[in-house]
KOLGU-4560 file (N, C-alpha, C; in nm, 3 decimals, padded with zeros to 5 digits):
<recs>
<n_xx: 00.085 n_yy: 00.100 n_zz: 01.995 ca_xx: 00.065 ca_yy: 00.243 ca_zz: 02.014 c_xx: 00.183 c_yy: 00.316 c_zz: 01.951 mol: A seq: 1 type: UNK>
<n_xx: 00.155 n_yy: 00.426 n_zz: 01.889 ca_xx: 00.263 ca_yy: 00.506 ca_zz: 01.835 c_xx: 00.251 c_yy: 00.532 c_zz: 01.687 mol: A seq: 2 type: UNK>
<n_xx: 00.364 n_yy: 00.536 n_zz: 01.623 ca_xx: 00.368 ca_yy: 00.570 ca_zz: 01.482 c_xx: 00.285 c_yy: 00.474 c_zz: 01.399 mol: A seq: 3 type: UNK>
<n_xx: 00.298 n_yy: 00.344 n_zz: 01.424 ca_xx: 00.224 ca_yy: 00.245 ca_zz: 01.345 c_xx: 00.073 c_yy: 00.257 c_zz: 01.363 mol: A seq: 4 type: UNK>
<n_xx: 00.031 n_yy: 00.317 n_zz: 01.471 ca_xx: -00.112 ca_yy: 00.338 ca_zz: 01.495 c_xx: -00.162 c_yy: 00.467 c_zz: 01.434 mol: A seq: 5 type: UNK>
<n_xx: -00.072 n_yy: 00.543 n_zz: 01.376 ca_xx: -00.111 ca_yy: 00.670 ca_zz: 01.314 c_xx: -00.122 c_yy: 00.785 c_zz: 01.412 mol: A seq: 6 type: UNK>
<n_xx: -00.066 n_yy: 00.769 n_zz: 01.531 ca_xx: -00.072 ca_yy: 00.876 ca_zz: 01.630 c_xx: 00.021 c_yy: 00.990 c_zz: 01.593 mol: A seq: 7 type: UNK>
<n_xx: -00.019 n_yy: 01.110 n_zz: 01.628 ca_xx: 00.066 ca_yy: 01.227 ca_zz: 01.608 c_xx: 00.170 c_yy: 01.233 c_zz: 01.720 mol: A seq: 8 type: UNK>
<n_xx: 00.270 n_yy: 01.317 n_zz: 01.702 ca_xx: 00.369 ca_yy: 01.336 ca_zz: 01.808 c_xx: 00.301 c_yy: 01.380 c_zz: 01.938 mol: A seq: 9 type: UNK>
<n_xx: 00.205 n_yy: 01.469 n_zz: 01.926 ca_xx: 00.133 ca_yy: 01.519 ca_zz: 02.043 c_xx: 00.058 c_yy: 01.407 c_zz: 02.115 mol: A seq: 10 type: UNK>
<n_xx: -00.007 n_yy: 01.322 n_zz: 02.039 ca_xx: -00.083 ca_yy: 01.211 ca_zz: 02.099 c_xx: 00.011 c_yy: 01.111 c_zz: 02.167 mol: A seq: 11 type: UNK>
<n_xx: 00.123 n_yy: 01.082 n_zz: 02.104 ca_xx: 00.221 ca_yy: 00.991 ca_zz: 02.165 c_xx: 00.274 c_yy: 01.053 c_zz: 02.294 mol: A seq: 12 type: UNK>
<n_xx: 00.306 n_yy: 01.181 n_zz: 02.289 ca_xx: 00.359 ca_yy: 01.250 ca_zz: 02.407 c_xx: 00.260 c_yy: 01.244 c_zz: 02.523 mol: A seq: 13 type: UNK>
<n_xx: 00.134 n_yy: 01.267 n_zz: 02.494 ca_xx: 00.032 ca_yy: 01.262 ca_zz: 02.599 c_xx: 00.024 c_yy: 01.123 c_zz: 02.660 mol: A seq: 14 type: UNK>
<n_xx: 00.024 n_yy: 01.021 n_zz: 02.577 ca_xx: 00.013 ca_yy: 00.883 ca_zz: 02.628 c_xx: 00.134 c_yy: 00.840 c_zz: 02.707 mol: A seq: 15 type: UNK>
<n_xx: 00.252 n_yy: 00.890 n_zz: 02.669 ca_xx: 00.375 ca_yy: 00.850 ca_zz: 02.737 c_xx: 00.419 c_yy: 00.948 c_zz: 02.845 mol: A seq: 16 type: UNK>
<n_xx: 00.341 n_yy: 01.054 n_zz: 02.862 ca_xx: 00.372 ca_yy: 01.157 ca_zz: 02.962 c_xx: 00.509 c_yy: 01.221 c_zz: 02.937 mol: A seq: 17 type: UNK>
<n_xx: 00.536 n_yy: 01.250 n_zz: 02.810 ca_xx: 00.660 ca_yy: 01.316 ca_zz: 02.770 c_xx: 00.624 c_yy: 01.441 c_zz: 02.692 mol: A seq: 18 type: UNK>
<n_xx: 00.722 n_yy: 01.527 n_zz: 02.670 ca_xx: 00.695 ca_yy: 01.647 ca_zz: 02.591 c_xx: 00.693 c_yy: 01.613 c_zz: 02.442 mol: A seq: 19 type: UNK>
<n_xx: 00.623 n_yy: 01.694 n_zz: 02.367 ca_xx: 00.616 ca_yy: 01.672 ca_zz: 02.223 c_xx: 00.754 c_yy: 01.684 c_zz: 02.159 mol: A seq: 20 type: UNK>
<n_xx: 00.836 n_yy: 01.775 n_zz: 02.209 ca_xx: 00.970 ca_yy: 01.790 ca_zz: 02.152 c_xx: 01.056 c_yy: 01.666 c_zz: 02.178 mol: A seq: 21 type: UNK>
<n_xx: 01.035 n_yy: 01.599 n_zz: 02.290 ca_xx: 01.106 ca_yy: 01.474 ca_zz: 02.318 c_xx: 01.065 c_yy: 01.368 c_zz: 02.218 mol: A seq: 22 type: UNK>
<n_xx: 00.936 n_yy: 01.359 n_zz: 02.190 ca_xx: 00.886 ca_yy: 01.261 ca_zz: 02.094 c_xx: 00.942 c_yy: 01.292 c_zz: 01.955 mol: A seq: 23 type: UNK>
<n_xx: 00.943 n_yy: 01.420 n_zz: 01.916 ca_xx: 00.998 ca_yy: 01.458 ca_zz: 01.786 c_xx: 01.143 c_yy: 01.413 c_zz: 01.773 mol: A seq: 24 type: UNK>
<n_xx: 01.220 n_yy: 01.433 n_zz: 01.880 ca_xx: 01.360 ca_yy: 01.393 ca_zz: 01.880 c_xx: 01.373 c_yy: 01.243 c_zz: 01.862 mol: A seq: 25 type: UNK>
<n_xx: 01.295 n_yy: 01.167 n_zz: 01.939 ca_xx: 01.302 ca_yy: 01.021 ca_zz: 01.930 c_xx: 01.258 c_yy: 00.971 c_zz: 01.793 mol: A seq: 26 type: UNK>
<n_xx: 01.151 n_yy: 01.027 n_zz: 01.739 ca_xx: 01.105 ca_yy: 00.985 ca_zz: 01.606 c_xx: 01.213 c_yy: 01.014 c_zz: 01.503 mol: A seq: 27 type: UNK>
<n_xx: 01.273 n_yy: 01.131 n_zz: 01.508 ca_xx: 01.379 ca_yy: 01.165 ca_zz: 01.413 c_xx: 01.496 c_yy: 01.068 c_zz: 01.421 mol: A seq: 28 type: UNK>
<n_xx: 01.534 n_yy: 01.031 n_zz: 01.544 ca_xx: 01.645 ca_yy: 00.938 ca_zz: 01.562 c_xx: 01.611 c_yy: 00.799 c_zz: 01.510 mol: A seq: 29 type: UNK>
<n_xx: 01.487 n_yy: 00.755 n_zz: 01.534 ca_xx: 01.443 ca_yy: 00.625 ca_zz: 01.483 c_xx: 01.446 c_yy: 00.625 c_zz: 01.331 mol: A seq: 30 type: UNK>
<n_xx: 01.391 n_yy: 00.730 n_zz: 01.270 ca_xx: 01.391 ca_yy: 00.738 ca_zz: 01.124 c_xx: 01.532 c_yy: 00.731 c_zz: 01.068 mol: A seq: 31 type: UNK>
<n_xx: 01.624 n_yy: 00.803 n_zz: 01.130 ca_xx: 01.763 ca_yy: 00.803 ca_zz: 01.084 c_xx: 01.827 c_yy: 00.664 c_zz: 01.099 mol: A seq: 32 type: UNK>
<n_xx: 01.803 n_yy: 00.600 n_zz: 01.213 ca_xx: 01.865 ca_yy: 00.469 ca_zz: 01.239 c_xx: 01.815 c_yy: 00.361 c_zz: 01.145 mol: A seq: 33 type: UNK>
<n_xx: 01.688 n_yy: 00.367 n_zz: 01.108 ca_xx: 01.636 ca_yy: 00.261 ca_zz: 01.021 c_xx: 01.639 c_yy: 00.300 c_zz: 00.873 mol: A seq: 34 type: UNK>
<n_xx: 01.684 n_yy: 00.420 n_zz: 00.846 ca_xx: 01.695 ca_yy: 00.466 ca_zz: 00.707 c_xx: 01.563 c_yy: 00.497 c_zz: 00.641 mol: A seq: 35 type: UNK>
<n_xx: 01.466 n_yy: 00.538 n_zz: 00.722 ca_xx: 01.333 ca_yy: 00.570 ca_zz: 00.668 c_xx: 01.327 c_yy: 00.716 c_zz: 00.625 mol: A seq: 36 type: UNK>
<n_xx: 01.257 n_yy: 00.742 n_zz: 00.516 ca_xx: 01.242 ca_yy: 00.878 ca_zz: 00.465 c_xx: 01.145 c_yy: 00.960 c_zz: 00.550 mol: A seq: 37 type: UNK>
<n_xx: 01.043 n_yy: 00.892 n_zz: 00.602 ca_xx: 00.939 ca_yy: 00.959 ca_zz: 00.679 c_xx: 00.867 c_yy: 00.856 c_zz: 00.765 mol: A seq: 38 type: UNK>
<n_xx: 00.763 n_yy: 00.901 n_zz: 00.837 ca_xx: 00.689 ca_yy: 00.812 ca_zz: 00.927 c_xx: 00.621 c_yy: 00.698 c_zz: 00.852 mol: A seq: 39 type: UNK>
<n_xx: 00.568 n_yy: 00.726 n_zz: 00.734 ca_xx: 00.502 ca_yy: 00.622 ca_zz: 00.656 c_xx: 00.603 c_yy: 00.514 c_zz: 00.618 mol: A seq: 40 type: UNK>
<n_xx: 00.718 n_yy: 00.555 n_zz: 00.575 ca_xx: 00.822 ca_yy: 00.459 ca_zz: 00.539 c_xx: 00.863 c_yy: 00.377 c_zz: 00.661 mol: A seq: 41 type: UNK>
<n_xx: 00.869 n_yy: 00.437 n_zz: 00.778 ca_xx: 00.903 ca_yy: 00.365 ca_zz: 00.901 c_xx: 00.799 c_yy: 00.257 c_zz: 00.930 mol: A seq: 42 type: UNK>
<n_xx: 00.672 n_yy: 00.288 n_zz: 00.909 ca_xx: 00.566 ca_yy: 00.190 ca_zz: 00.933 c_xx: 00.578 c_yy: 00.074 c_zz: 00.833 mol: A seq: 43 type: UNK>
<n_xx: 00.607 n_yy: 00.106 n_zz: 00.709 ca_xx: 00.625 ca_yy: 00.001 ca_zz: 00.608 c_xx: 00.740 c_yy: -00.091 c_zz: 00.648 mol: A seq: 44 type: UNK>
<n_xx: 00.851 n_yy: -00.033 n_zz: 00.691 ca_xx: 00.966 ca_yy: -00.111 ca_zz: 00.735 c_xx: 00.928 c_yy: -00.201 c_zz: 00.853 mol: A seq: 45 type: UNK>
<n_xx: 00.852 n_yy: -00.147 n_zz: 00.948 ca_xx: 00.810 ca_yy: -00.225 ca_zz: 01.065 c_xx: 00.720 c_yy: -00.341 c_zz: 01.024 mol: A seq: 46 type: UNK>
<n_xx: 00.626 n_yy: -00.318 n_zz: 00.933 ca_xx: 00.539 ca_yy: -00.426 ca_zz: 00.884 c_xx: 00.621 c_yy: -00.532 c_zz: 00.813 mol: A seq: 47 type: UNK>
<n_xx: 00.711 n_yy: -00.491 n_zz: 00.726 ca_xx: 00.792 ca_yy: -00.587 ca_zz: 00.650 c_xx: 00.883 c_yy: -00.669 c_zz: 00.741 mol: A seq: 48 type: UNK>
<n_xx: 00.927 n_yy: -00.610 n_zz: 00.851 ca_xx: 01.014 ca_yy: -00.680 ca_zz: 00.946 c_xx: 00.934 c_yy: -00.767 c_zz: 01.043 mol: A seq: 49 type: UNK>
<n_xx: 00.801 n_yy: -00.757 n_zz: 01.037 ca_xx: 00.718 ca_yy: -00.836 ca_zz: 01.127 c_xx: 00.708 c_yy: -00.780 c_zz: 01.268 mol: A seq: 50 type: UNK>
<n_xx: 00.745 n_yy: -00.653 n_zz: 01.284 ca_xx: 00.741 ca_yy: -00.591 ca_zz: 01.417 c_xx: 00.600 c_yy: -00.552 c_zz: 01.458 mol: A seq: 51 type: UNK>
<n_xx: 00.514 n_yy: -00.528 n_zz: 01.362 ca_xx: 00.374 ca_yy: -00.496 ca_zz: 01.389 c_xx: 00.285 c_yy: -00.567 c_zz: 01.288 mol: A seq: 52 type: UNK>
<n_xx: 00.161 n_yy: -00.590 n_zz: 01.330 ca_xx: 00.061 ca_yy: -00.649 ca_zz: 01.242 c_xx: -00.060 c_yy: -00.556 c_zz: 01.244 mol: A seq: 53 type: UNK>
<n_xx: -00.144 n_yy: -00.562 n_zz: 01.143 ca_xx: -00.261 ca_yy: -00.473 ca_zz: 01.138 c_xx: -00.347 c_yy: -00.479 c_zz: 01.263 mol: A seq: 54 type: UNK>
<n_xx: -00.362 n_yy: -00.596 n_zz: 01.324 ca_xx: -00.445 ca_yy: -00.609 ca_zz: 01.443 c_xx: -00.379 c_yy: -00.556 c_zz: 01.570 mol: A seq: 55 type: UNK>
<n_xx: -00.254 n_yy: -00.513 n_zz: 01.563 ca_xx: -00.182 ca_yy: -00.461 ca_zz: 01.678 c_xx: -00.180 c_yy: -00.310 c_zz: 01.683 mol: A seq: 56 type: UNK>
<n_xx: -00.236 n_yy: -00.243 n_zz: 01.586 ca_xx: -00.218 ca_yy: -00.099 ca_zz: 01.577 c_xx: -00.318 c_yy: -00.019 c_zz: 01.659 mol: A seq: 57 type: UNK>
<n_xx: -00.410 n_yy: -00.078 n_zz: 01.724 ca_xx: -00.508 ca_yy: -00.004 ca_zz: 01.805 c_xx: -00.497 c_yy: -00.039 c_zz: 01.949 mol: A seq: 58 type: UNK>
</recs>
């Protein structure tokens, strides 16, 4: 669940019972820590690292 599943910040916030601004903050920090340019790049990095597989995204 989350970025690798293609969920929006709003959808993630709803599922985790957090505010959308909290999710935006966390996503921004994750992108900075892993050196990703954007959410798509973060997903590519996660796939390459073996953190997610196509069958795990739903």
